FIKOLZA-1660 file (N, C-alpha, C; in steps of 0.1 Angstrom, whole numbers, plus 5000, padded with zeros to 4 digits):
% residues 97
   i   px   py   pz ch aa at
   1 1640 1889 5766  A  M  N
   1 1641 1883 5779  A  M CA
   1 1640 1868 5779  A  M  C
   2 1647 1862 5789  A  Y  N
   2 1648 1847 5789  A  Y CA
   2 1638 1842 5799  A  Y  C
   3 1634 1829 5795  A  S  N
   3 1625 1823 5803  A  S CA
   3 1631 1821 5818  A  S  C
   4 1622 1821 5828  A  P  N
   4 1625 1818 5841  A  P CA
   4 1631 1805 5845  A  P  C
   5 1628 1795 5836  A  T  N
   5 1631 1781 5839  A  T CA
   5 1640 1775 5828  A  T  C
   6 1640 1781 5816  A  E  N
   6 1647 1775 5805  A  E CA
   6 1656 1785 5798  A  E  C
   7 1666 1780 5790  A  M  N
   7 1674 1789 5782  A  M CA
   7 1667 1791 5769  A  M  C
   8 1655 1798 5770  A  T  N
   8 1647 1802 5758  A  T CA
   8 1646 1816 5759  A  T  C
   9 1648 1823 5748  A  R  N
   9 1645 1837 5747  A  R CA
   9 1632 1841 5741  A  R  C
  10 1626 1850 5748  A  F  N
  10 1612 1854 5743  A  F CA
  10 1612 1869 5739  A  F  C
  11 1609 1871 5726  A  D  N
  11 1609 1884 5721  A  D CA
  11 1594 1887 5714  A  D  C
  12 1586 1877 5714  A  D  N
  12 1574 1880 5710  A  D CA
  12 1562 1884 5718  A  D  C
  13 1564 1887 5731  A  G  N
  13 1554 1890 5739  A  G CA
  13 1548 1877 5748  A  G  C
  14 1555 1865 5745  A  S  N
  14 1550 1854 5753  A  S CA
  14 1557 1853 5768  A  S  C
  15 1565 1862 5770  A  F  N
  15 1573 1863 5781  A  F CA
  15 1563 1862 5794  A  F  C
  16 1554 1871 5794  A  D  N
  16 1544 1871 5805  A  D CA
  16 1538 1857 5807  A  D  C
  17 1534 1851 5797  A  A  N
  17 1527 1838 5799  A  A CA
  17 1537 1827 5805  A  A  C
  18 1549 1828 5801  A  E  N
  18 1560 1819 5806  A  E CA
  18 1560 1821 5821  A  E  C
  19 1561 1834 5825  A  W  N
  19 1564 1836 5840  A  W CA
  19 1551 1833 5847  A  W  C
  20 1539 1834 5841  A  Q  N
  20 1528 1829 5847  A  Q CA
  20 1527 1815 5850  A  Q  C
  21 1532 1806 5840  A  R  N
  21 1534 1792 5841  A  R CA
  21 1542 1790 5852  A  R  C
  22 1555 1797 5853  A  A  N
  22 1565 1795 5864  A  A CA
  22 1559 1797 5877  A  A  C
  23 1551 1808 5879  A  F  N
  23 1545 1812 5893  A  F CA
  23 1535 1801 5896  A  F  C
  24 1527 1796 5886  A  Q  N
  24 1517 1786 5888  A  Q CA
  24 1525 1773 5894  A  Q  C
  25 1534 1769 5888  A  Q  N
  25 1543 1758 5893  A  Q CA
  25 1548 1760 5907  A  Q  C
  26 1552 1772 5909  A  I  N
  26 1557 1775 5924  A  I CA
  26 1546 1773 5934  A  I  C
  27 1534 1778 5929  A  R  N
  27 1521 1777 5938  A  R CA
  27 1518 1763 5941  A  R  C
  28 1519 1755 5931  A  Q  N
  28 1514 1742 5931  A  Q CA
  28 1524 1733 5940  A  Q  C
  29 1537 1736 5939  A  T  N
  29 1548 1730 5947  A  T CA
  29 1545 1735 5962  A  T  C
  30 1543 1746 5965  A  A  N
  30 1539 1751 5977  A  A CA
  30 1527 1744 5983  A  A  C
  31 1517 1742 5976  A  A  N
  31 1504 1735 5979  A  A CA
  31 1507 1721 5985  A  A  C
  32 1517 1714 5979  A  T  N
  32 1522 1700 5984  A  T CA
  32 1528 1701 5997  A  T  C
  33 1532 1713 6001  A  R  N
  33 1537 1715 6015  A  R CA
  33 1528 1721 6025  A  R  C
  34 1515 1722 6019  A  G  N
  34 1505 1728 6028  A  G CA
  34 1505 1744 6027  A  G  C
  35 1511 1750 6019  A  I  N
  35 1512 1764 6018  A  I CA
  35 1502 1768 6006  A  I  C
  36 1490 1775 6011  A  T  N
  36 1481 1778 6001  A  T CA
  36 1478 1792 5998  A  T  C
  37 1485 1800 6006  A  T  N
  37 1485 1815 6003  A  T CA
  37 1499 1820 6003  A  T  C
  38 1499 1833 5998  A  A  N
  38 1513 1839 5996  A  A CA
  38 1518 1843 6011  A  A  C
  39 1531 1842 6012  A  P  N
  39 1540 1839 6002  A  P CA
  39 1543 1825 6000  A  P  C
  40 1545 1822 5988  A  Y  N
  40 1547 1807 5985  A  Y CA
  40 1560 1803 5987  A  Y  C
  41 1571 1811 5987  A  V  N
  41 1584 1807 5988  A  V CA
  41 1590 1818 5998  A  V  C
  42 1601 1815 6005  A  K  N
  42 1608 1823 6013  A  K CA
  42 1621 1828 6007  A  K  C
  43 1621 1840 6004  A  V  N
  43 1633 1847 5999  A  V CA
  43 1641 1856 6009  A  V  C
  44 1653 1851 6013  A  D  N
  44 1660 1857 6023  A  D CA
  44 1672 1863 6017  A  D  C
  45 1672 1875 6010  A  P  N
  45 1684 1882 6004  A  P CA
  45 1695 1883 6016  A  P  C
  46 1707 1881 6012  A  Q  N
  46 1720 1882 6021  A  Q CA
  46 1728 1892 6015  A  Q  C
  47 1734 1901 6022  A  E  N
  47 1744 1910 6016  A  E CA
  47 1739 1919 6006  A  E  C
  48 1726 1924 6006  A  M  N
  48 1720 1932 5997  A  M CA
  48 1728 1944 5996  A  M  C
  49 1729 1950 5983  A  R  N
  49 1735 1964 5980  A  R CA
  49 1728 1969 5969  A  R  C
  50 1724 1982 5969  A  I  N
  50 1717 1990 5960  A  I CA
  50 1726 2001 5955  A  I  C
  51 1731 2001 5943  A  D  N
  51 1737 2012 5938  A  D CA
  51 1730 2019 5927  A  D  C
  52 1732 2034 5927  A  F  N
  52 1726 2041 5918  A  F CA
  52 1735 2047 5907  A  F  C
  53 1739 2041 5897  A  P  N
  53 1748 2047 5886  A  P CA
  53 1743 2059 5881  A  P  C
  54 1731 2060 5881  A  S  N
  54 1723 2074 5877  A  S CA
  54 1709 2075 5885  A  S  C
  55 1705 2087 5884  A  P  N
  55 1692 2088 5892  A  P CA
  55 1680 2080 5887  A  P  C
  56 1680 2075 5876  A  T  N
  56 1670 2066 5869  A  T CA
  56 1673 2052 5869  A  T  C
  57 1685 2048 5873  A  V  N
  57 1688 2035 5873  A  V CA
  57 1694 2028 5886  A  V  C
  58 1688 2017 5891  A  A  N
  58 1692 2011 5902  A  A CA
  58 1698 1997 5899  A  A  C
  59 1709 1993 5906  A  V  N
  59 1716 1980 5904  A  V CA
  59 1714 1974 5917  A  V  C
  60 1708 1963 5920  A  I  N
  60 1705 1956 5932  A  I CA
  60 1712 1943 5931  A  I  C
  61 1722 1941 5940  A  T  N
  61 1728 1928 5941  A  T CA
  61 1727 1921 5955  A  T  C
  62 1727 1908 5955  A  F  N
  62 1724 1901 5967  A  F CA
  62 1727 1887 5963  A  F  C
  63 1727 1878 5974  A  H  N
  63 1729 1863 5971  A  H CA
  63 1718 1856 5982  A  H  C
  64 1715 1844 5976  A  L  N
  64 1707 1836 5985  A  L CA
  64 1715 1824 5988  A  L  C
  65 1711 1818 5998  A  T  N
  65 1718 1805 6002  A  T CA
  65 1708 1794 6002  A  T  C
  66 1710 1782 5995  A  D  N
  66 1702 1770 5994  A  D CA
  66 1709 1758 5996  A  D  C
  67 1708 1754 6007  A  N  N
  67 1716 1740 6011  A  N CA
  67 1732 1745 6011  A  N  C
  68 1735 1755 6017  A  N  N
  68 1748 1761 6017  A  N CA
  68 1755 1764 6003  A  N  C
  69 1746 1766 5994  A  R  N
  69 1752 1767 5979  A  R CA
  69 1746 1781 5976  A  R  C
  70 1756 1791 5974  A  P  N
  70 1754 1805 5971  A  P CA
  70 1747 1806 5957  A  P  C
  71 1738 1815 5957  A  R  N
  71 1730 1817 5944  A  R CA
  71 1730 1833 5943  A  R  C
  72 1738 1838 5935  A  R  N
  72 1739 1852 5933  A  R CA
  72 1728 1858 5923  A  R  C
  73 1724 1870 5927  A  R  N
  73 1714 1876 5919  A  R CA
  73 1718 1891 5917  A  R  C
  74 1713 1896 5906  A  M  N
  74 1714 1911 5902  A  M CA
  74 1702 1915 5894  A  M  C
  75 1696 1926 5899  A  F  N
  75 1685 1933 5893  A  F CA
  75 1688 1945 5888  A  F  C
  76 1685 1950 5875  A  V  N
  76 1686 1964 5872  A  V CA
  76 1672 1970 5870  A  V  C
  77 1669 1980 5877  A  A  N
  77 1656 1987 5877  A  A CA
  77 1658 2001 5871  A  A  C
  78 1649 2004 5862  A  A  N
  78 1649 2017 5856  A  A CA
  78 1637 2025 5861  A  A  C
  79 1638 2039 5864  A  R  N
  79 1628 2046 5870  A  R CA
  79 1621 2053 5858  A  R  C
  80 1609 2049 5858  A  T  N
  80 1599 2056 5847  A  T CA
  80 1589 2065 5852  A  T  C
  81 1581 2071 5843  A  D  N
  81 1571 2079 5848  A  D CA
  81 1559 2072 5857  A  D  C
  82 1559 2058 5854  A  A  N
  82 1550 2051 5861  A  A CA
  82 1556 2044 5874  A  A  C
  83 1569 2047 5877  A  G  N
  83 1576 2041 5889  A  G CA
  83 1588 2033 5884  A  G  C
  84 1594 2026 5893  A  W  N
  84 1605 2017 5892  A  W CA
  84 1601 2004 5885  A  W  C
  85 1607 2002 5874  A  K  N
  85 1604 1988 5867  A  K CA
  85 1617 1980 5866  A  K  C
  86 1615 1968 5866  A  L  N
  86 1625 1958 5864  A  L CA
  86 1630 1957 5849  A  L  C
  87 1643 1960 5847  A  A  N
  87 1647 1961 5833  A  A CA
  87 1656 1948 5831  A  A  C
  88 1662 1942 5841  A  N  N
  88 1670 1931 5838  A  N CA
  88 1673 1923 5851  A  N  C
  89 1672 1910 5850  A  L  N
  89 1676 1901 5861  A  L CA
  89 1686 1892 5857  A  L  C
  90 1696 1890 5865  A  D  N
  90 1707 1880 5862  A  D CA
  90 1710 1871 5875  A  D  C
  91 1711 1859 5872  A  S  N
  91 1712 1850 5884  A  S CA
  91 1724 1840 5880  A  S  C
  92 1732 1835 5890  A  S  N
  92 1742 1826 5888  A  S CA
  92 1743 1818 5900  A  S  C
  93 1742 1805 5899  A  D  N
  93 1743 1796 5909  A  D CA
  93 1756 1789 5910  A  D  C
  94 1763 1790 5922  A  L  N
  94 1777 1785 5923  A  L CA
  94 1775 1769 5927  A  L  C
  95 1784 1761 5921  A  S  N
  95 1784 1747 5923  A  S CA
  95 1790 1745 5937  A  S  C
  96 1785 1734 5944  A  G  N
  96 1792 1732 5959  A  G CA
  96 1806 1731 5957  A  G  C
  97 1814 1732 5968  A  R  N
  97 1827 1730 5968  A  R CA
  97 1832 1718 5976  A  R  C
% end
């Protein structure tokens, strides 16, 4: 899995620590805006679509808009005995036109 903030791949279990660091940074940034409780950021998915290529796989696609710049997102979730788990996340930000 890749880092949430850098192009670094984590195969050794340090992935969770990297995400915790990213979430802490988000909380700190929100605190500078006076936001001290969740939700720390507003996520407004647009044109969300959920497809089920099989009963145990869901593909969720949508986009976000930030300063009129589209940010595409795709999640792949797998159904396990413990419930739905995120298996993959892909994001691409389109440059301004």
